[in-house]
C-alpha positions in Angstrom: -0.1 0.1 0.1 1.5 3.3 -0.9 1.9 6.4 1.4 -1.1 8.3 2.1 1.0 11.7 2.5 3.3 12.1 -0.5 6.9 12.3 0.4 9.6 14.1 -1.3 7.7 17.2 -1.9 10.2 19.6 -1.3 9.3 23.1 -0.9 9.2 25.2 2.4 8.0 24.1 5.8 5.6 26.8 7.2 5.2 26.4 11.1 2.5 28.3 12.7 2.6 28.4 16.4 4.3 29.7 19.5 7.5 31.8 20.2 8.2 31.7 24.0 10.6 32.6 26.5 11.8 29.4 28.5 13.2 29.8 32.1 14.8 26.5 32.7 15.5 25.9 36.4 17.4 22.4 36.8 17.6 21.0 40.3 19.9 18.0 41.5 18.1 17.7 44.8 14.2 17.1 45.7 12.4 20.4 45.9 11.5 21.3 49.6 8.6 23.5 50.3 9.2 26.9 52.1 12.5 27.2 51.6 15.5 27.2 49.0 16.3 24.5 46.7 19.6 25.2 44.6 19.3 25.2 40.9 20.9 26.0 37.6 18.9 28.7 35.9 18.9 29.6 32.5 16.7 31.9 30.2 16.5 30.6 26.5 14.3 31.2 23.5 11.4 28.3 23.2 7.8 27.5 22.3 6.8 24.3 20.9 6.2 25.8 17.4 9.4 27.6 17.3 11.5 24.7 18.6 10.2 22.5 15.8 11.0 24.9 13.2 14.5 25.4 14.5 15.1 21.5 14.6 13.7 21.3 11.1 16.2 23.7 10.0 19.0 22.2 11.9 18.0 18.7 10.3 18.5 19.9 6.6 15.3 21.6 6.0 16.4 24.3 3.6 13.4 26.6 3.7 11.6 26.9 7.4 9.1 29.5 7.8 7.3 30.5 11.1 4.4 32.8 12.0 3.8 33.6 15.5 3.1 36.4 18.1 5.2 38.1 20.7 5.3 41.0 23.0 7.2 43.9 22.2 9.6 43.1 25.6 11.3 40.4 23.3 10.3 40.5 19.8 13.8 41.5 18.4 15.7 38.7 20.9 13.3 36.0 19.1 13.6 37.4 15.6 17.3 37.2 16.0 17.4 33.7 17.7 15.1 32.1 15.0 17.1 34.0 12.1 20.4 32.5 13.6 18.7 29.1 13.7 18.1 29.3 10.0 14.3 30.3 10.3 12.7 32.7 8.3 10.6 34.3 11.1 7.2 36.6 10.6 6.6 37.6 14.1 3.8 39.7 14.9 4.1 42.1 17.8 1.5 42.3 20.3 0.9 45.9 21.3 -0.6 44.7 24.7 0.4 41.4 25.8 4.0 40.4 26.6 5.7 37.6 25.0 4.5 33.9 26.8 6.7 32.8 29.3 7.2 29.2 30.4 9.1 28.2 33.7 10.5 24.6 33.1 11.4 22.9 36.3 13.6 20.2 35.3 14.6 17.1 37.8 18.3 17.1 37.0 18.8 14.4 39.9 19.9 10.7 40.0 16.8 8.7 39.0 14.9 11.9 37.8 15.5 11.1 34.0 15.5 15.1 33.5 11.9 14.9 33.6 10.3 18.6 33.5 7.1 20.5 34.8 6.1 23.4 33.0 4.2 26.8 34.7 2.9 28.1 31.5 1.9 31.9 30.8 0.8 31.9 27.1 0.9 35.7 26.9 0.9 37.0 23.1 1.3 33.6 21.8 -2.5 32.4 21.8 -3.7 36.0 20.8 -2.4 35.2 17.1 -5.5 35.9 15.0 -7.1 35.4 11.6 -6.0 39.1 10.9 -2.2 37.7 11.3 -2.9 35.1 8.8 -2.8 35.4 5.0 -3.0 32.2 2.3 -0.3 34.2 0.8 2.0 32.7 3.3 1.7 29.2 1.7 3.2 30.2 -1.4 5.8 28.1 -2.0 5.1 25.5 0.9 5.2 21.9 0.6 4.1 21.3 4.3 2.1 23.1 7.1 2.8 22.4 10.6 0.5 23.7 13.5 1.2 23.6 17.0 -1.3 22.3 19.2 -1.1 24.9 21.6 -3.2 27.2 19.0 -6.0 25.1 19.6 -6.2 25.8 23.3 -7.4 29.5 23.0 -10.3 30.7 20.6 -8.3 33.3 18.8 -5.2 31.2 17.9 -7.7 28.2 17.1 -9.4 30.4 14.7 -6.0 31.1 12.7 -5.3 27.5 12.8 -8.6 26.3 11.3 -8.2 29.1 8.8 -4.5 27.9 8.0 -5.8 24.4 7.7 -8.6 25.0 5.3 -6.2 26.9 3.0 -3.7 24.2 3.0 -6.1 21.8 2.1 -7.4 23.9 -0.6 -4.1 24.0 -1.9 -3.3 20.1 -1.5 -0.3 20.9 1.1 -0.1 18.4 3.7 -0.8 19.1 7.5 0.7 18.1 10.5 -0.4 18.7 14.0 1.5 17.8 17.5 -1.3 18.1 20.1 1.1 19.5 22.4 -0.2 19.3 26.0 -2.1 16.4 27.6 -3.1 18.8 30.5 -4.5 21.7 28.3 -6.1 18.9 25.8 -7.9 17.4 28.6 -9.0 20.9 29.8 -10.3 21.6 26.5 -12.0 18.6 25.8 -10.9 15.6 23.3 -13.9 16.0 21.0 -13.5 19.9 20.4 -9.9 19.2 19.8 -10.8 16.4 17.3 -13.3 18.3 15.4 -10.8 21.3 15.2 -8.1 19.3 13.5 -10.2 17.4 11.4 -8.9 17.1 8.1 -5.0 16.9 9.1 -2.9 14.5 7.4 -0.6 13.5 10.3 -1.1 13.5 14.0 2.1 13.7 16.5 0.8 12.8 19.8 2.7 11.9 22.9 1.6 8.6 24.9 -0.5 10.5 27.0 -2.1 12.7 24.3 -2.8 9.5 22.5 -4.6 7.9 25.4 -6.7 10.7 25.7 -7.3 11.2 21.9 -8.1 7.3 21.5 -10.2 7.3 24.3 -8.1 4.6 26.2 -8.4 6.9 29.5 -6.6 8.8 31.6 -3.2 10.4 31.5 -1.2 7.2 33.1 1.6 5.7 31.2 0.4 3.0 28.4 1.4 -0.3 30.1 2.5 -2.3 27.1 3.2 -1.9 23.4 0.0 -3.7 22.5 -2.4 -1.4 24.3 -0.2 1.5 22.4 -0.4 -0.1 19.3 -4.2 -0.5 19.5 -4.8 3.3 20.3 -2.7 4.6 17.6 -4.2 2.3 15.1 -7.7 3.2 16.2 -6.6 7.2 15.8 -5.5 6.3 12.4 -8.7 5.4 11.2 -9.4 9.4 11.9 -6.1 10.8 10.6 -4.2 9.1 7.6 -0.9 8.9 9.7 -0.4 8.8 13.6 2.9 9.3 15.1 3.6 8.2 18.3 6.4 9.8 20.3 7.3 7.6 23.2 10.4 9.2 24.6 12.9 6.6 25.8 10.9 4.1 24.3 11.3 5.3 20.7 8.3 5.9 18.5 5.7 4.1 16.1 3.3 5.1 13.3 0.1 3.9 12.5 -1.8 4.3 9.2 -5.2 2.9 8.0 -5.8 1.2 11.4 -2.4 -0.7 11.7 0.8 0.1 13.0 3.1 0.4 10.1 6.4 1.2 11.6 8.1 1.1 15.0 11.6 2.2 16.0 13.6 2.1 19.2 15.1 5.3 20.9 18.8 5.9 20.9 20.9 6.2 24.1 21.1 9.3 25.5 22.7 10.8 28.8 19.7 13.0 29.5 20.0 16.6 30.9 16.6 18.2 30.1 13.9 16.5 28.4 12.3 20.2 27.3 11.6 20.1 23.8 12.6 16.4 23.0 9.2 16.1 21.4 9.8 19.3 19.2 13.0 17.9 18.1 11.5 14.6 17.0 8.8 16.6 15.1 11.2 18.9 13.4 13.4 16.2 12.3 10.7 13.9 11.3 9.0 16.7 9.2 12.3 17.8 7.6 12.9 14.2 6.7 9.4 13.2 5.2 9.4 16.6 3.2 12.6 15.6 1.6 11.8 12.1 0.6 12.2 9.7 3.7 10.0 6.9 4.2 7.9 6.5 7.2 10.4 4.2 9.2 13.4 6.5 8.3 11.7 9.6 9.5 10.9 7.8 12.6 14.6 7.1 13.2 15.6 10.6 12.3 12.9 11.8 14.9 14.2 9.5 17.6 17.7 10.8 16.7 16.9 14.5 17.0 15.1 13.7 20.6 18.1 12.1 21.8 20.3 14.8 20.9 17.7 17.1 22.6 17.8 15.7 26.0 21.4 16.0 26.2 21.0 19.7 25.7 19.6 22.5 28.3 16.5 24.2 26.5 14.6 22.9 23.6 16.7 24.6 20.8 19.5 22.6 18.7 22.9 24.5 19.3 23.7 27.0 16.6 
């Protein structure tokens, strides 16, 4: 059976999503309420959409474009960071709201697995509106990627839906990363699925997959069989479903069946922030330039392994 999403299309990758300021706090001992905990703290550019764009550029995508909304407080800093990473940014400066900020608390102690917890102030990022969108942004574009965060607020959900409709009218493949199991549960699965109807590739994490497939709860999927069944179920609604499993690798389902599965690469984890974005960026770059599904999964896992060895969600430039 042939690929549902045509590979080797070439053209640009357009990412619409969030550019965020990340404050990454890595602590090596358990947090103790009511007193101090020593941590290494850095302020770095982030945001799921912007991270995906940067990783795609670092993975060989020659024309990566990004549309997002930031505050005047750090617009120049974010534009410079994206440009330096090889991305062509189109940043809308919000006249009222500041740039979104995320505090990433990362467990850097033994046995912590560099797992992170986010405190999120979306700021200007989810104020992206249809007035910021034009179908002309798709000129020369071979693939559109939408950050799932866009779907969690009314103004940005409207622009995501407009971009999806415009891409479908032009025959441009569209991918979506659901982005946040917590926000997804808050919005409601049915509302999210209705909003992303028509997407070609959905890239959930395990927790997001369980919510979307109706497998229940945010608990970790217990076995590969249950995960495969959930992915296969969801792929009857979306042509391709790619599940990011972190240290367990990744799998892809199509037409109701799991078609590819790859293991993760060994990595000395320091910070898992942005690892899923790295996977997505590398996967999309690979597919856009002709890689098969299994090869693109492997490239995504390679990028994810590289990402967890870094602090912050972006590749080095």
